[in-house]
N, C-alpha and C positions, 0 to 999 in steps of 0.2 A: 383695609389686610387684603392679599391678594395669596398666588397657591393655593392647594402646599407644594411646594421647589423637588424635586429630584435630581440629584447630582451623583454619579457615578464615575470616581475620577479618574477609573481605568481605563471604560470604553466607553465613556459619553461624549460629548461633542458643543462644541462652541455655538455651534450653530443651532443646535436639538431648544425646541421651547422649556424644558425643564417642566415641565408640568404632568409628566408620568414617568411611571418606570421604563414604557417603552422607548421615553424621548427622554433621555438624562442631561441635564448639562455635563460640562467637564469640570469646571472647576465653581469650590466652594464660594458662596457669600461672603464677601470679608476675604478673599484670596485678590492678591493681582491681576487685574484684569477680569474676575466677575463679572462687577457687571458692565462691560462691552457685549454678552454674551446675547444672544436674538430671545428678546422678549421677556428682558431682565425687568421686573419689577416691583424688588424686595423692599417689602416698608413692615414699618412699627406690627408686631403681632402675628408673623408670618415664621411659620415652619417650615425648616427647612430637612428636609430627610437625606439623609448621606450612605450610598451602600456600604452593609457590612461589608468586611475583608479586603473594600478597595488601602490604597496607600496614595497621597500625594505629599510633596513634597515643602508646599508654601503656605506660610503664616494664616492662619486664620485672623482677624479683624474685625470685631463685630461692628456691622455697618449699619444696625437699627436698634430702638430699643425693644425691649419684650421680643426678641428672637427666639425659636428653640431649634435644635439644634440635635437629631435624632437619628439613630442607622435606622435601616428597614434591610429588610432581607434575613439570606440564612449565610451564618459563615463561621468557622474557627479560628482561634481559641474564642471561647465566649469570657468576659472579667471572671478571674476565681482572686477571692478573697481569702487569708485566715482571719477569723475572728473569733473572739471570745466564747467559749458556746454560752448560750443562754441559760441563763441560772446558775453558773459553775464557771466563772470567769477563771479557775485556774485549770481549765482544761481547755486549748481552741482545737477549732473544726473549721475544714475548707469548705468557703459555701461558694456557690456557683449561681453570677448573679444576671439575666437577661431580662428584657423589656415584655415581651412577648414570647411565651413559650411555644417553641415551632413554627413561626412566623418572621420574629423579629429578635435573631440572635446573633451575636457577635461583636464586632468592634469592629467601625471604621478607623483608620490612621493618620495623622499627620506627623509625618518625621524630619526634621530642618539638620537632621547630620549633624559635623561638627562644626560646619563653618557658620554659620547664621549667628547673627548677635542678638537678631528680636526673638520675643516670647513667639512658639510655637502658636499659641493659641492667646488674645487679648481683650478683653473688655474694655478696654479706655473708659469715655467715659456714660456710654452707656450703662443704663438702667431695665432690670429685668430680664437681664439674659439666661437661656438655661442651655448649656452645652449637655447631650447624654453619650454612650453608647461610645468614648470615642478614648485613642490611646494615644498621648502625645508624646513624640521622642525626641531625641538630640540633646546636643550640648552647645546647647544658648547660652550666654553668658550673662545674659538677662533672666528673671524668674523664667522657668518654660512656662507656666501658666500665670498672667496675668489677672485678676479680675480687680481689674482699676488700679491705676497710679495714685501717688501720693496729694494730685489736685484735682481726683473725682470725685465727684458731689453726689454721685452716681447711688441709685438705693436700690437693692435686688440681683443678686447673682446665685447662681445655680451651677452643681455640677454633679452627675448622676453616671453612675456604673462609668467612670473614668480611672482611667490608669494614668498614672507618668512617671517616664522612667528616664535614669539616664542624664539631670540637668548638673551641667556643670557651675551654678547656681543656687538658687533655689527651686524646691519643685512647685511651690504655688504662693504667690504673695497674692494678698488682696486687701485693696482699699475702700472697695464699695461697701457699705453697710448693708448687714442684713444677707448675710454671706451662704449658704447651705453649701454641705456636702455629704453626700449621701452616698453610699456603698464607693466607695473610691479607694486604690491602692496609690502610694509616689512610694518609689523605690529605687535606687540606688543612684542619689544625689548628692551631690557635693556640700552643698549649706544646710541651712534647714527643709527639714521635707514641708513642712507648712506657718508660714507666716501670715497673720492678721494685723494688718497696723490702724491705729490710728492720726488723725493729724487736726489741723484745723478746719482746712475744708470739708472734711466732711465730721464738722462736728463731737470730734474728738468719740463719736460712733454712738453716742450719748441718745438715748432713745431707740439704737438697735436689741438685732437678737441674733447672734449669730450661729449656727449648729453644727455639729462636723456628728455625723450616726453612719455607724460602720466603715470604718473606716481604718485601712491600713497604711505604715509608716515603715520599710522593711526600709536597712541599710542608708539612713542620713547620713554625712560628714564624712566621706569617705575620703575625702584631703585631708587628712586627720594634721596634717601640718600647717596647714590654713588656720585650724583649733576653729573649724567653725560645723557646724551638723545639729542644731539640737532638731527633736522631730519634729515639736511643733513652739513655735513660741507665739506670743501678743506683744505688740512695741506701743509699747504709749506714746505723746506726745504731750510736751509740758507737763509729763507727770497724770497723763490723765488718760484712759481707757474705761468706756462706759457705756459700754453694749454689755445684754447678758449673753454669758459661752454656756455652753452646754457641748460636753463632748461627750458620745456614747454608744459602745461598744465599741472599743478602739482598742488596736494590736500594734504594740510598737515593738520592733526588734532593731539592734541598735549594737551594730560588733565594736564602732571606733569609740575611743577611750576619752575621747575630747568633750565638750559642752553635755547638754541633759538631754532626759525625754520631753518634758515641760518645763517652758518660764514662762508664767503668767503676772503680768504687772496690773496696780490698780485694781481692777474687779469692783468697779463702783458700782455697777449693775448684777452680781453676783457672776460666779464660776459655778458650774459642778462637771462633774468628770466621777462617771460611772458606770461600771461593768465593763471593763476597760482588763490587757493580758499585755506586761511590760516583762522582756526578755533581753537581757544586758546579755548573753552568753556567759565569759567568762572572764570576759574584759570589758564588755561594753560600761556605758553610763548612762543609763533610764529613768535617774532620779529626777522630782519632781521641785524645781525653784519656784518661791515667790517672792517676785521682783519687786522693789515699794515705788513711790508707796503703797500701802496696804488698807483699801478704801470699804470693801464692800465684805463678800460671804464669801466663803471656799467651800464647799461639800462635797466629800470626797469619798466615794464607799462603793463597795461591792468588788472590789480588784483582788489582782496577785499580780506579785513581781518575783520575779526570779534573775536572783542576783543583782548586775545594773547597777553599785556603787561605787565600788570602788575604794576609795578614801573619802568618798563623800559621804553624804547624809541622805537617807532614801526620800526624806520630805523636809527641806529647811528653809528657811526664812532667808532671803538674800544677803552676797556678802558686801555690800556697799548702799550707805546709805535706804535701808530697808525700814523707813518706820511706819507703823501696822497702828490706824487710828483704834479708836475706842469704841467706836462701832463696830470692826469689824469683828470679823469670827470667822475659825478655818476648823473645820471636823471632819474627823477621819476617820471611818468607821467602816468595820467589816473589811478589812485589808490585808491581804498574808502576804508577808513578805519571805521567799525560801532564798533565800542566801547560803550560798558555799564559800564565798571567797571575802575575805576583809572587807570592813568598812566602817564608817564612823559613827552609827546607829540608826535607829526609824527618824529619830524627830530631831531637830534641834532648832534653836532660834540662830545659827549662825556666828560667825563675827564681823558684822556689821559697823560701817564707821560712822561714830557721831550719830545714829541712829536711835530711837524711841519706838518700841515695842508697845502699843497697850491691846487693848480687846481679848478676846476670850479664844481660848482653844480647848477641844473637845480631840483622846483619842478614846474613843472605847471597840472595844470586840476585836480587835488586831492580832494577827500572830507576827513578832517580830522574833527575828534569829540573828547567827552572825552578830556582827558586831564587836570586833578584837582591835580593829583598829582605830583607837580613840585616842590619837597620841595631844591631839590638841586640849588645852586645860578646861575647855569648854563641853567636853564632848563626853557622848553615854548613847546609851540606848535611847532614850529619852530625856534631850535637855533643856532645861529652859533657864540656865546659868550665862546669861550673855558672857558675851568677850569681844575684846575689839574696839571699844568705844559701845558698845550697844549699852541702852540703859532700857529697866525694862519700870514701865509706869504704876502709875498709881490702880489704873483700872482693870492693868494684864494680870489673867489668873490661866490659869492648867488645871482640865482634869482627865485622868488617866485611871478608867475603869473597865475590868472586864478584859484585860488582855492578857495572853500568853507571849514569855518573853525567856528566848531560849537562847541564855548570849554569854560571853565572856567578858571579859572588862567589867565598865562602871553602867549598869543598868540602869538609873535614875538617877539625874543628877539636879538638884533643887539649888535655885538662885541665891547667893549670901544675904544672910536673913530671913530664908523662907522655911526654916526649919517649925516653926510655928504661928505660921502665917496662912490661914484658910483658903485663899486662896488658888494655894498648892493640892489638888486633893488627888489623893492616891487610894483606889480603892478595888479589892476585889481580884486583882492582878494575881496569877501566878508564873511564880519567878524563876528560871533553871538552877539549881546547887551553885556556888561556885562564884555568883556572881557579886559585886559589890556597889555599896550605896555611898550618896557623896550631898553634903550640903554646901556648895562652892567649892572648892579647890580641898574641904577635907573629905574627908573618907573615912566609910563604916564597913570592918568586914564583915561584920552579919546584919541579915533584916532586922536582930532586935533591938542594938544600936541605932540603926539608924530610925526604928520606928518612936525609939525614945528620943530622939533627938527632933522629931518631925509627930510628936502625939497629938496637936491642935486638929490636922488634918487628912493622919492619917488612919486607915481602919482597913482590917481584913488582908492585908496585902498576908502572902502565903508563899514560900518557897518548898515548892516542889523537889521532891529531894532525888528523885528518877522520874523521864518522862517512860510513862507508860508507852505500850504501841497508839492504843486509843487515844494518846494527850488527854486522858479524864486525869483529874487532879484525883492522888492517893486517896485510901482509905484513911479516916482522920484527918484530913484537910477541911480547915476555915471555910475553902468556898464551897462544897458541898452544901453549906447551910446560908452562908451569910455572903453570897455575889450580892452583886449589886442587880436588880429590875431595870431593865432601861427600855424596856417595852416588846422586843423582840420576839416572837413566837416561833420562826426559824431561823434555820443559816441558808446562807446563800447557795446551799442542794438543796434546798429544801428539807432539811432532815428538822426531825422538832429540835428544838435547842433552849433547852432551862435555862432561863439569866441566872436561876440561881446558884449552879456550879462552876459562875464567873468564866473562864474563856473558853470552857470546852466549845461552845455552837461552833464558834468557826474554828477553835483547834483541828475539828474532825478533817476540815478541808485540806490537811497534809496527810489524810492515812491514805 
């Protein structure tokens, strides 16, 4: 181990020693020509300090394992992120992120412009590389930041306090196992904001743990003609994506009407999304798609979504061959969908082609609004009625408890033959007046006739005749006494949440 090294791309010299702030190199190790600088001796484990406020145009390709690149000195601007408010993801806040206040603030920039075909930063086959305090810009045809190509067997790659802006392809593509993104902004990219890929070379990510924490993804998919632009996506290989995946404190804004907010495939080792705020504006799409096959557990909770679905469902199983394994689970709790535009519902099994759905799905303590664009035979605010060749298996089940549904059209649609099947549990929900209910293609105009057809599993579903300003069930509602206790003591704003009054605990979030 040598160094630490210092680089000043604006005022440094290739003939300097690179060993102090008073004698910095000009070229960042990993840039073309950097290894020819005086005294160059960068080895695995070194720390490379790059002066904040400087800009270079040459791509950085990590030359060794376990390198740490970070900014030094004071410069502006510092990285500013829009993130969900802690404890209340219905609101957002701007957060300024610095490495060391008063000593090391700001960012260093690599801007490859409009002609560079290669990434502005590439980890290649290197393991354990960390990049901090960096801004990567330009219209590179390949991912602007490549955290390991598909042929890589590397383990460990980190971006911290970084900004990725303007790519004509993906913002970040990652094949290295054990990816960490903390305090990262990806904005204005033509294709996916962030994509993590499985491959035979990385063992399909088996045993890995990937973390995205405090990440903002703004305006992916600007090239709507190309129909590109998921905010975040996982790529399975041979139907396998086997690392554990955590997304925490995530903000997405997307005005593009193509693709999704999040696409996850396989999830063998588990997928968690928590404390999130998605905004699709009036026309954008930020829905969550579970692609096939689904073999693990998905836990989604404490989130807010504004609009963002158009003719799609907010949470849906994929549209092509999305098998769900009997041991798989999808839990969606404490999510508010505040929609003023037509959409096809809060959750559906989709219209898969020759797919089989097994496993358990739970939708608890959610607020569901809108949902008037329900022209498909399988659509509803909550639908477990398969369409387009999808089959529900013997182990498939759906639990819908303590939700508030303010919707037009079909509120609930159970599968054909599901009227007296105890696998479809509908309890303690508060549903707005005017909604209808369905079992298969048979529609029931009122709650009483639906409950009569679904007597085996249904209990305490209540129609709210008018929604009060506080979103409390009206006096006399059965929810005031007979809601289902699912163990929550407080809602996600910290207010006391009495589970015995059904959906009110989360409904208060819309106040």
